[in-house]
N, CA, C and O atoms as CSV, one atom per row, in Angstrom:
chain,resi,resn,atom,element,x,y,z
A,1,MET,N,N,-3.837,-31.551,11.470
A,1,MET,CA,C,-2.427,-31.233,11.430
A,1,MET,C,C,-2.208,-29.774,10.716
A,1,MET,O,O,-2.844,-29.462,9.709
A,2,SER,N,N,-1.406,-29.054,11.232
A,2,SER,CA,C,-1.234,-27.615,10.901
A,2,SER,C,C,-0.382,-27.684,9.602
A,2,SER,O,O,0.415,-28.596,9.380
A,3,ARG,N,N,-0.610,-26.674,8.790
A,3,ARG,CA,C,0.195,-26.804,7.420
A,3,ARG,C,C,1.442,-25.798,7.844
A,3,ARG,O,O,1.402,-24.874,8.656
A,4,GLN,N,N,2.480,-26.223,7.104
A,4,GLN,CA,C,3.747,-25.355,7.057
A,4,GLN,C,C,3.676,-24.047,6.205
A,4,GLN,O,O,3.482,-24.085,4.990
A,5,PRO,N,N,3.854,-22.823,6.948
A,5,PRO,CA,C,3.620,-21.572,6.184
A,5,PRO,C,C,4.995,-21.564,5.276
A,5,PRO,O,O,6.117,-21.999,5.535
A,6,ASN,N,N,4.485,-20.917,4.142
A,6,ASN,CA,C,5.522,-20.465,3.375
A,6,ASN,C,C,4.989,-19.500,2.401
A,6,ASN,O,O,3.810,-19.176,2.539
A,7,ALA,N,N,5.728,-18.946,1.359
A,7,ALA,CA,C,5.404,-17.959,0.419
A,7,ALA,C,C,4.039,-18.102,-0.196
A,7,ALA,O,O,3.283,-17.138,-0.325
A,8,LEU,N,N,3.722,-19.402,-0.596
A,8,LEU,CA,C,2.289,-19.560,-1.096
A,8,LEU,C,C,1.186,-19.895,-0.290
A,8,LEU,O,O,0.009,-19.934,-0.650
A,9,ASN,N,N,1.771,-20.200,1.127
A,9,ASN,CA,C,0.792,-20.666,1.926
A,9,ASN,C,C,1.119,-19.877,3.439
A,9,ASN,O,O,1.586,-20.369,4.467
A,10,PRO,N,N,0.790,-18.802,3.223
A,10,PRO,CA,C,1.066,-17.803,4.506
A,10,PRO,C,C,-0.001,-18.217,5.808
A,10,PRO,O,O,-1.053,-18.822,5.604
A,11,PRO,N,N,0.421,-17.818,7.063
A,11,PRO,CA,C,-0.156,-18.432,8.003
A,11,PRO,C,C,-1.365,-17.185,8.189
A,11,PRO,O,O,-1.291,-16.097,7.617
A,12,PRO,N,N,-2.456,-17.588,9.095
A,12,PRO,CA,C,-3.483,-16.623,9.344
A,12,PRO,C,C,-3.071,-15.547,9.974
A,12,PRO,O,O,-3.608,-15.393,11.071
A,13,VAL,N,N,-2.197,-14.637,9.621
A,13,VAL,CA,C,-1.897,-13.422,10.293
A,13,VAL,C,C,-2.269,-12.206,9.433
A,13,VAL,O,O,-2.090,-12.300,8.219
A,14,VAL,N,N,-2.745,-11.128,9.922
A,14,VAL,CA,C,-3.246,-10.050,9.433
A,14,VAL,C,C,-2.054,-9.194,8.738
A,14,VAL,O,O,-1.560,-8.344,9.479
A,15,MET,N,N,-1.598,-9.273,7.623
A,15,MET,CA,C,-0.621,-8.595,6.681
A,15,MET,C,C,-0.839,-8.801,5.237
A,15,MET,O,O,-1.389,-9.829,4.843
A,16,GLU,N,N,-0.478,-7.970,4.504
A,16,GLU,CA,C,-0.574,-8.258,3.160
A,16,GLU,C,C,0.473,-9.068,2.678
A,16,GLU,O,O,1.539,-9.178,3.284
A,17,PRO,N,N,0.158,-9.787,1.346
A,17,PRO,CA,C,1.305,-10.871,0.830
A,17,PRO,C,C,2.704,-10.143,0.753
A,17,PRO,O,O,3.691,-10.688,1.247
A,18,HIS,N,N,2.782,-9.070,0.215
A,18,HIS,CA,C,4.189,-8.736,0.236
A,18,HIS,C,C,4.900,-8.349,1.456
A,18,HIS,O,O,6.125,-8.242,1.516
A,19,GLU,N,N,4.010,-8.123,2.524
A,19,GLU,CA,C,4.612,-7.687,3.880
A,19,GLU,C,C,4.937,-9.250,4.281
A,19,GLU,O,O,6.037,-9.414,4.810
A,20,TRP,N,N,4.206,-10.296,4.115
A,20,TRP,CA,C,4.470,-11.638,4.640
A,20,TRP,C,C,5.808,-11.952,3.927
A,20,TRP,O,O,6.704,-12.425,4.626
A,21,ALA,N,N,6.052,-11.732,2.546
A,21,ALA,CA,C,7.222,-12.106,1.915
A,21,ALA,C,C,8.436,-11.500,2.564
A,21,ALA,O,O,9.492,-12.128,2.645
A,22,ILE,N,N,8.287,-10.281,3.024
A,22,ILE,CA,C,9.609,-9.558,3.699
A,22,ILE,C,C,9.688,-10.342,4.941
A,22,ILE,O,O,10.708,-11.025,5.027
A,23,VAL,N,N,8.866,-10.412,5.921
A,23,VAL,CA,C,8.882,-11.188,7.169
A,23,VAL,C,C,9.455,-12.495,6.809
A,23,VAL,O,O,10.531,-12.670,7.380
A,24,THR,N,N,9.088,-13.486,6.038
A,24,THR,CA,C,9.533,-14.712,5.740
A,24,THR,C,C,11.184,-14.469,5.383
A,24,THR,O,O,12.012,-15.215,5.906
A,25,GLU,N,N,11.539,-13.563,4.617
A,25,GLU,CA,C,13.029,-13.381,4.031
A,25,GLU,C,C,13.958,-13.285,5.031
A,25,GLU,O,O,15.024,-13.891,5.136
A,26,ILE,N,N,13.281,-12.173,6.026
A,26,ILE,CA,C,14.274,-11.786,7.244
A,26,ILE,C,C,14.329,-12.876,8.117
A,26,ILE,O,O,15.431,-13.243,8.523
A,27,LEU,N,N,13.216,-13.502,8.500
A,27,LEU,CA,C,13.519,-14.672,9.463
A,27,LEU,C,C,14.303,-15.729,8.812
A,27,LEU,O,O,15.191,-16.244,9.491
A,28,ARG,N,N,14.116,-16.158,7.553
A,28,ARG,CA,C,14.888,-17.207,6.862
A,28,ARG,C,C,16.578,-16.728,6.940
A,28,ARG,O,O,17.479,-17.517,7.224
A,29,ASP,N,N,16.767,-15.370,6.644
A,29,ASP,CA,C,18.017,-15.075,6.635
A,29,ASP,C,C,18.719,-14.816,8.017
A,29,ASP,O,O,19.925,-15.039,8.124
A,30,PHE,N,N,17.952,-14.328,9.120
A,30,PHE,CA,C,18.488,-13.918,10.334
A,30,PHE,C,C,17.984,-14.882,11.482
A,30,PHE,O,O,18.453,-14.760,12.614
A,31,ALA,N,N,17.217,-15.652,11.252
A,31,ALA,CA,C,16.681,-16.589,12.458
A,31,ALA,C,C,16.445,-18.028,11.816
A,31,ALA,O,O,15.428,-18.654,12.114
A,32,PRO,N,N,17.319,-18.515,10.998
A,32,PRO,CA,C,16.988,-19.737,10.431
A,32,PRO,C,C,16.851,-20.910,11.353
A,32,PRO,O,O,17.601,-20.990,12.325
A,33,GLY,N,N,16.022,-21.748,11.135
A,33,GLY,CA,C,16.073,-22.861,12.049
A,33,GLY,C,C,15.191,-22.704,13.295
A,33,GLY,O,O,14.847,-23.697,13.936
A,34,ARG,N,N,14.828,-21.477,13.637
A,34,ARG,CA,C,14.135,-21.356,14.933
A,34,ARG,C,C,12.600,-21.231,14.676
A,34,ARG,O,O,12.173,-20.580,13.722
A,35,THR,N,N,11.854,-21.822,15.485
A,35,THR,CA,C,10.569,-21.723,15.693
A,35,THR,C,C,9.927,-20.210,15.959
A,35,THR,O,O,10.302,-19.625,16.975
A,36,VAL,N,N,9.163,-19.689,15.253
A,36,VAL,CA,C,8.700,-18.327,15.295
A,36,VAL,C,C,7.158,-18.365,15.319
A,36,VAL,O,O,6.571,-18.891,14.373
A,37,TRP,N,N,6.465,-17.831,16.358
A,37,TRP,CA,C,5.057,-17.708,16.319
A,37,TRP,C,C,4.826,-16.110,16.324
A,37,TRP,O,O,5.623,-15.271,16.744
A,38,ALA,N,N,3.593,-15.891,15.779
A,38,ALA,CA,C,3.078,-14.582,15.846
A,38,ALA,C,C,1.954,-14.633,17.240
A,38,ALA,O,O,1.473,-15.672,17.690
A,39,TYR,N,N,1.722,-13.385,17.710
A,39,TYR,CA,C,0.529,-13.324,18.885
A,39,TYR,C,C,0.126,-11.893,18.774
A,39,TYR,O,O,0.662,-11.135,17.966
A,40,GLY,N,N,-0.682,-11.583,19.469
A,40,GLY,CA,C,-1.541,-10.190,19.503
A,40,GLY,C,C,-2.371,-10.087,18.540
A,40,GLY,O,O,-2.917,-11.064,18.026
A,41,SER,N,N,-2.588,-8.704,18.132
A,41,SER,CA,C,-3.698,-8.259,17.272
A,41,SER,C,C,-3.520,-8.925,16.029
A,41,SER,O,O,-4.444,-9.573,15.537
A,42,ARG,N,N,-2.378,-8.818,15.461
A,42,ARG,CA,C,-2.276,-9.476,14.070
A,42,ARG,C,C,-2.437,-10.984,13.938
A,42,ARG,O,O,-2.787,-11.504,12.879
A,43,ALA,N,N,-2.180,-11.649,15.011
A,43,ALA,CA,C,-2.475,-13.108,14.925
A,43,ALA,C,C,-3.814,-13.459,15.177
A,43,ALA,O,O,-4.273,-14.459,14.623
A,44,THR,N,N,-4.560,-12.726,15.992
A,44,THR,CA,C,-5.984,-12.833,16.464
A,44,THR,C,C,-7.093,-12.413,15.410
A,44,THR,O,O,-8.168,-12.988,15.244
A,45,GLY,N,N,-6.626,-11.303,14.733
A,45,GLY,CA,C,-7.431,-10.473,13.989
A,45,GLY,C,C,-8.418,-9.469,14.807
A,45,GLY,O,O,-9.335,-8.807,14.322
A,46,ARG,N,N,-8.060,-9.513,15.989
A,46,ARG,CA,C,-8.850,-8.432,16.915
A,46,ARG,C,C,-8.277,-7.314,16.968
A,46,ARG,O,O,-7.071,-7.199,17.184
A,47,ARG,N,N,-9.148,-6.248,16.757
A,47,ARG,CA,C,-8.575,-4.851,16.955
A,47,ARG,C,C,-7.144,-4.471,16.409
A,47,ARG,O,O,-6.324,-3.744,16.971
A,48,VAL,N,N,-6.990,-5.253,14.936
A,48,VAL,CA,C,-5.760,-4.945,14.330
A,48,VAL,C,C,-6.003,-3.433,13.391
A,48,VAL,O,O,-7.062,-3.122,12.845
A,49,LYS,N,N,-5.031,-2.820,13.384
A,49,LYS,CA,C,-5.065,-1.535,12.507
A,49,LYS,C,C,-3.806,-1.677,11.560
A,49,LYS,O,O,-2.836,-2.412,11.749
A,50,ARG,N,N,-4.001,-0.922,10.630
A,50,ARG,CA,C,-2.891,-0.922,9.512
A,50,ARG,C,C,-1.534,-0.891,10.006
A,50,ARG,O,O,-0.608,-1.529,9.506
A,51,TYR,N,N,-1.450,-0.122,11.009
A,51,TYR,CA,C,0.044,-0.029,11.449
A,51,TYR,C,C,0.308,-0.676,13.057
A,51,TYR,O,O,1.194,-0.301,13.825
A,52,SER,N,N,-0.587,-1.610,13.289
A,52,SER,CA,C,-0.438,-2.292,14.502
A,52,SER,C,C,1.056,-3.149,14.475
A,52,SER,O,O,1.506,-3.559,13.405
A,53,ASP,N,N,1.614,-3.321,15.493
A,53,ASP,CA,C,2.909,-4.089,15.550
A,53,ASP,C,C,2.568,-5.511,15.180
A,53,ASP,O,O,1.441,-5.982,15.331
A,54,LEU,N,N,3.680,-6.221,14.650
A,54,LEU,CA,C,3.631,-7.459,14.518
A,54,LEU,C,C,4.471,-8.216,15.788
A,54,LEU,O,O,5.666,-7.986,15.971
A,55,ASP,N,N,3.840,-8.969,16.479
A,55,ASP,CA,C,4.459,-9.400,17.699
A,55,ASP,C,C,4.888,-10.812,17.356
A,55,ASP,O,O,4.117,-11.657,16.901
A,56,LEU,N,N,6.146,-11.002,17.600
A,56,LEU,CA,C,6.699,-12.465,17.312
A,56,LEU,C,C,7.349,-12.925,18.521
A,56,LEU,O,O,7.789,-12.056,19.274
A,57,VAL,N,N,7.500,-14.275,18.870
A,57,VAL,CA,C,8.194,-15.022,19.832
A,57,VAL,C,C,8.894,-16.111,19.425
A,57,VAL,O,O,8.311,-16.981,18.777
A,58,MET,N,N,10.261,-16.232,19.744
A,58,MET,CA,C,11.080,-17.028,18.973
A,58,MET,C,C,11.448,-18.247,20.096
A,58,MET,O,O,11.377,-18.056,21.309
A,59,ASP,N,N,11.793,-19.337,19.573
A,59,ASP,CA,C,12.255,-20.240,20.404
A,59,ASP,C,C,13.618,-20.626,19.902
A,59,ASP,O,O,13.975,-20.214,18.799
A,60,GLY,N,N,14.423,-21.403,20.644
A,60,GLY,CA,C,15.582,-21.707,20.371
A,60,GLY,C,C,16.859,-21.077,21.309
A,60,GLY,O,O,16.750,-20.265,22.228
A,61,PRO,N,N,18.067,-21.690,20.803
A,61,PRO,CA,C,19.187,-20.992,21.802
A,61,PRO,C,C,19.185,-19.462,21.558
A,61,PRO,O,O,18.637,-18.845,20.645
A,62,PRO,N,N,20.029,-18.934,22.732
A,62,PRO,CA,C,20.198,-17.502,22.766
A,62,PRO,C,C,21.178,-17.118,21.277
A,62,PRO,O,O,22.078,-17.837,20.844
A,63,PHE,N,N,20.812,-16.072,20.795
A,63,PHE,CA,C,21.447,-15.542,19.737
A,63,PHE,C,C,23.063,-15.381,20.070
A,63,PHE,O,O,23.380,-14.884,21.151
A,64,ALA,N,N,23.906,-15.733,19.292
A,64,ALA,CA,C,25.203,-15.324,19.242
A,64,ALA,C,C,25.845,-14.161,18.596
A,64,ALA,O,O,25.684,-13.900,17.404
A,65,GLY,N,N,26.645,-13.403,19.476
A,65,GLY,CA,C,27.324,-12.254,18.962
A,65,GLY,C,C,26.405,-11.210,18.716
A,65,GLY,O,O,25.741,-10.791,19.664
A,66,LEU,N,N,26.244,-10.659,17.432
A,66,LEU,CA,C,25.523,-9.739,16.796
A,66,LEU,C,C,24.293,-10.321,16.144
A,66,LEU,O,O,23.692,-9.574,15.372
A,67,GLU,N,N,23.878,-11.409,16.316
A,67,GLU,CA,C,22.774,-12.138,15.441
A,67,GLU,C,C,21.532,-11.476,15.852
A,67,GLU,O,O,20.758,-11.264,14.919
A,68,GLU,N,N,21.140,-11.087,17.042
A,68,GLU,CA,C,19.848,-10.406,17.608
A,68,GLU,C,C,19.892,-9.033,17.108
A,68,GLU,O,O,18.849,-8.601,16.618
A,69,TRP,N,N,21.010,-8.204,17.148
A,69,TRP,CA,C,20.959,-6.960,16.569
A,69,TRP,C,C,20.858,-6.831,15.201
A,69,TRP,O,O,20.409,-5.783,14.736
A,70,LYS,N,N,21.265,-7.886,14.362
A,70,LYS,CA,C,21.040,-7.945,13.072
A,70,LYS,C,C,19.716,-8.165,12.395
A,70,LYS,O,O,19.414,-7.730,11.283
A,71,LEU,N,N,18.891,-8.956,13.262
A,71,LEU,CA,C,17.643,-9.213,13.196
A,71,LEU,C,C,16.846,-8.172,13.188
A,71,LEU,O,O,16.191,-7.866,12.192
A,72,GLU,N,N,16.813,-7.396,14.505
A,72,GLU,CA,C,16.395,-6.053,14.792
A,72,GLU,C,C,16.391,-5.108,13.677
A,72,GLU,O,O,15.423,-4.527,13.188
A,73,GLU,N,N,17.727,-5.039,13.325
A,73,GLU,CA,C,18.220,-4.052,12.266
A,73,GLU,C,C,17.379,-4.440,10.848
A,73,GLU,O,O,16.950,-3.522,10.148
A,74,ALA,N,N,17.193,-5.693,10.509
A,74,ALA,CA,C,16.760,-6.050,9.293
A,74,ALA,C,C,15.253,-5.673,9.344
A,74,ALA,O,O,14.650,-5.275,8.347
A,75,PHE,N,N,14.681,-5.824,10.570
A,75,PHE,CA,C,13.210,-5.425,10.647
A,75,PHE,C,C,13.075,-3.687,10.481
A,75,PHE,O,O,12.314,-3.042,9.759
A,76,ASP,N,N,13.993,-3.280,11.326
A,76,ASP,CA,C,13.879,-1.703,11.300
A,76,ASP,C,C,14.081,-1.126,9.884
A,76,ASP,O,O,13.451,-0.132,9.524
A,77,GLU,N,N,14.959,-1.752,9.089
A,77,GLU,CA,C,15.447,-1.271,7.883
A,77,GLU,C,C,14.531,-1.719,6.723
A,77,GLU,O,O,14.690,-1.209,5.614
A,78,SER,N,N,13.503,-2.724,6.951
A,78,SER,CA,C,12.627,-3.180,6.005
A,78,SER,C,C,11.754,-2.021,5.431
A,78,SER,O,O,11.755,-0.854,5.824
A,79,ARG,N,N,11.047,-2.536,4.480
A,79,ARG,CA,C,9.890,-1.745,3.919
A,79,ARG,C,C,8.483,-1.992,4.686
A,79,ARG,O,O,7.431,-1.614,4.171
A,80,LEU,N,N,8.511,-2.534,5.725
A,80,LEU,CA,C,7.193,-3.068,6.498
A,80,LEU,C,C,6.627,-1.618,6.930
A,80,LEU,O,O,7.332,-0.764,7.466
A,81,PRO,N,N,5.396,-1.472,6.656
A,81,PRO,CA,C,4.793,-0.235,7.347
A,81,PRO,C,C,4.274,-0.337,8.942
A,81,PRO,O,O,3.446,0.398,9.479
A,82,PHE,N,N,4.871,-1.264,9.435
A,82,PHE,CA,C,4.636,-1.643,10.991
A,82,PHE,C,C,5.788,-1.985,11.627
A,82,PHE,O,O,6.728,-2.464,10.992
A,83,LYS,N,N,5.837,-1.787,12.882
A,83,LYS,CA,C,7.036,-2.238,13.849
A,83,LYS,C,C,7.049,-3.743,14.045
A,83,LYS,O,O,5.965,-4.305,14.205
A,84,VAL,N,N,8.045,-4.370,14.048
A,84,VAL,CA,C,7.905,-5.923,14.419
A,84,VAL,C,C,8.741,-5.988,15.740
A,84,VAL,O,O,9.937,-5.708,15.820
A,85,GLU,N,N,7.913,-6.410,16.792
A,85,GLU,CA,C,8.555,-6.715,18.168
A,85,GLU,C,C,8.813,-8.266,18.314
A,85,GLU,O,O,8.024,-9.081,17.836
A,86,PHE,N,N,9.739,-8.566,18.867
A,86,PHE,CA,C,10.041,-10.036,19.110
A,86,PHE,C,C,10.634,-10.240,20.542
A,86,PHE,O,O,11.347,-9.411,21.107
A,87,GLN,N,N,10.286,-11.338,21.015
A,87,GLN,CA,C,10.891,-11.749,22.268
A,87,GLN,C,C,11.297,-13.173,22.241
A,87,GLN,O,O,10.837,-13.886,21.349
A,88,ARG,N,N,12.222,-13.732,23.242
A,88,ARG,CA,C,12.520,-15.239,23.197
A,88,ARG,C,C,11.553,-15.740,24.218
A,88,ARG,O,O,11.239,-15.186,25.272
A,89,LEU,N,N,11.104,-16.954,23.704
A,89,LEU,CA,C,10.193,-17.707,24.568
A,89,LEU,C,C,10.697,-18.194,26.032
A,89,LEU,O,O,9.943,-18.482,26.962
A,90,ASP,N,N,11.982,-18.229,26.058
A,90,ASP,CA,C,12.468,-18.695,27.403
A,90,ASP,C,C,12.914,-17.284,28.174
A,90,ASP,O,O,13.534,-17.375,29.233
A,91,GLY,N,N,12.629,-16.154,27.691
A,91,GLY,CA,C,12.783,-14.808,28.334
A,91,GLY,C,C,11.599,-14.260,28.914
A,91,GLY,O,O,11.670,-13.217,29.565
A,92,MET,N,N,10.458,-14.892,28.732
A,92,MET,CA,C,9.298,-14.116,29.246
A,92,MET,C,C,8.669,-15.006,30.305
A,92,MET,O,O,8.817,-16.225,30.390
A,93,SER,N,N,7.923,-14.203,31.123
A,93,SER,CA,C,7.729,-14.760,32.330
A,93,SER,C,C,6.414,-15.801,32.089
A,93,SER,O,O,5.583,-15.623,31.199
A,94,GLU,N,N,6.389,-16.803,32.951
A,94,GLU,CA,C,5.428,-17.933,32.721
A,94,GLU,C,C,4.058,-17.348,32.677
A,94,GLU,O,O,3.247,-17.762,31.849
A,95,GLU,N,N,3.755,-16.395,33.534
A,95,GLU,CA,C,2.242,-15.893,33.414
A,95,GLU,C,C,2.081,-15.226,32.159
A,95,GLU,O,O,1.015,-15.364,31.559
A,96,PHE,N,N,3.015,-14.508,31.674
A,96,PHE,CA,C,2.761,-13.866,30.296
A,96,PHE,C,C,2.656,-14.984,29.166
A,96,PHE,O,O,1.822,-14.916,28.264
A,97,ARG,N,N,3.441,-15.866,29.278
A,97,ARG,CA,C,3.505,-17.000,28.181
A,97,ARG,C,C,2.088,-17.695,28.293
A,97,ARG,O,O,1.535,-18.103,27.272
A,98,ARG,N,N,1.503,-17.828,29.544
A,98,ARG,CA,C,0.186,-18.698,29.531
A,98,ARG,C,C,-1.064,-17.787,28.990
A,98,ARG,O,O,-2.124,-18.225,28.541
A,99,ARG,N,N,-0.686,-16.421,29.141
A,99,ARG,CA,C,-1.925,-15.491,28.598
A,99,ARG,C,C,-1.856,-15.524,27.009
A,99,ARG,O,O,-2.843,-15.652,26.284
A,100,ILE,N,N,-0.494,-15.385,26.562
A,100,ILE,CA,C,-0.610,-15.308,25.114
A,100,ILE,C,C,-0.509,-16.570,24.261
A,100,ILE,O,O,-0.742,-16.487,23.055
A,101,GLU,N,N,-0.132,-17.877,24.888
A,101,GLU,CA,C,0.137,-18.963,24.099
A,101,GLU,C,C,-0.953,-19.313,23.260
A,101,GLU,O,O,-0.690,-19.563,22.083
A,102,PRO,N,N,-2.459,-19.394,23.760
A,102,PRO,CA,C,-3.361,-19.954,23.094
A,102,PRO,C,C,-3.701,-19.086,21.747
A,102,PRO,O,O,-4.502,-19.553,20.937
A,103,ASP,N,N,-3.112,-17.879,21.530
A,103,ASP,CA,C,-3.161,-16.922,20.291
A,103,ASP,C,C,-1.917,-17.402,19.348
A,103,ASP,O,O,-1.869,-16.922,18.215
A,104,PHE,N,N,-1.003,-18.239,19.720
A,104,PHE,CA,C,0.087,-18.398,18.836
A,104,PHE,C,C,-0.104,-18.905,17.587
A,104,PHE,O,O,-0.878,-19.845,17.409
A,105,VAL,N,N,0.588,-18.331,16.582
A,105,VAL,CA,C,0.259,-18.669,15.183
A,105,VAL,C,C,1.684,-18.946,14.637
A,105,VAL,O,O,2.474,-18.003,14.609
A,106,VAL,N,N,2.072,-20.172,14.201
A,106,VAL,CA,C,3.314,-20.498,13.419
A,106,VAL,C,C,3.632,-19.775,12.317
A,106,VAL,O,O,2.994,-19.910,11.272
A,107,VAL,N,N,4.724,-18.874,12.446
A,107,VAL,CA,C,5.112,-18.068,11.379
A,107,VAL,C,C,6.334,-18.689,10.655
A,107,VAL,O,O,6.625,-18.375,9.501
A,108,GLN,N,N,7.001,-19.543,11.354
A,108,GLN,CA,C,8.266,-20.143,10.778
A,108,GLN,C,C,8.492,-21.404,11.842
A,108,GLN,O,O,8.639,-21.324,13.062
A,109,ALA,N,N,8.474,-22.500,11.067
A,109,ALA,CA,C,8.691,-23.894,11.943
A,109,ALA,C,C,10.175,-23.987,11.911
A,109,ALA,O,O,10.879,-23.686,10.947
A,110,GLY,N,N,10.662,-24.524,13.297
A,110,GLY,CA,C,12.034,-24.730,13.412
A,110,GLY,C,C,12.486,-25.854,12.678
A,110,GLY,O,O,11.627,-26.576,12.171
A,111,SER,N,N,13.913,-26.180,12.506
A,111,SER,CA,C,14.320,-27.463,12.113
A,111,SER,C,C,14.577,-28.387,13.061
A,111,SER,O,O,14.936,-29.520,12.739
């Protein structure tokens, strides 16, 4: 059984503890209740550099109104030294999803 990520129990994603705290706070405030996974170099630990993007994918219903913009803005305005890219699970091609799904690491469990 996988453990629930939280401030004291971060997922195995390559980032510093203070960066993890920023990511979890933004997700909690702007994407509450949504399941969020990391994928890509920070999730796999392969070919990750200090400024590598954090790639996230989210499940759940479409965002209402300006919610998605507010989430993007929160990440852009944060003190994270890297860019955060996110996609919706239902908005990606089946081929791309099959390719990245084995690398998924739960960053936030949905409600």
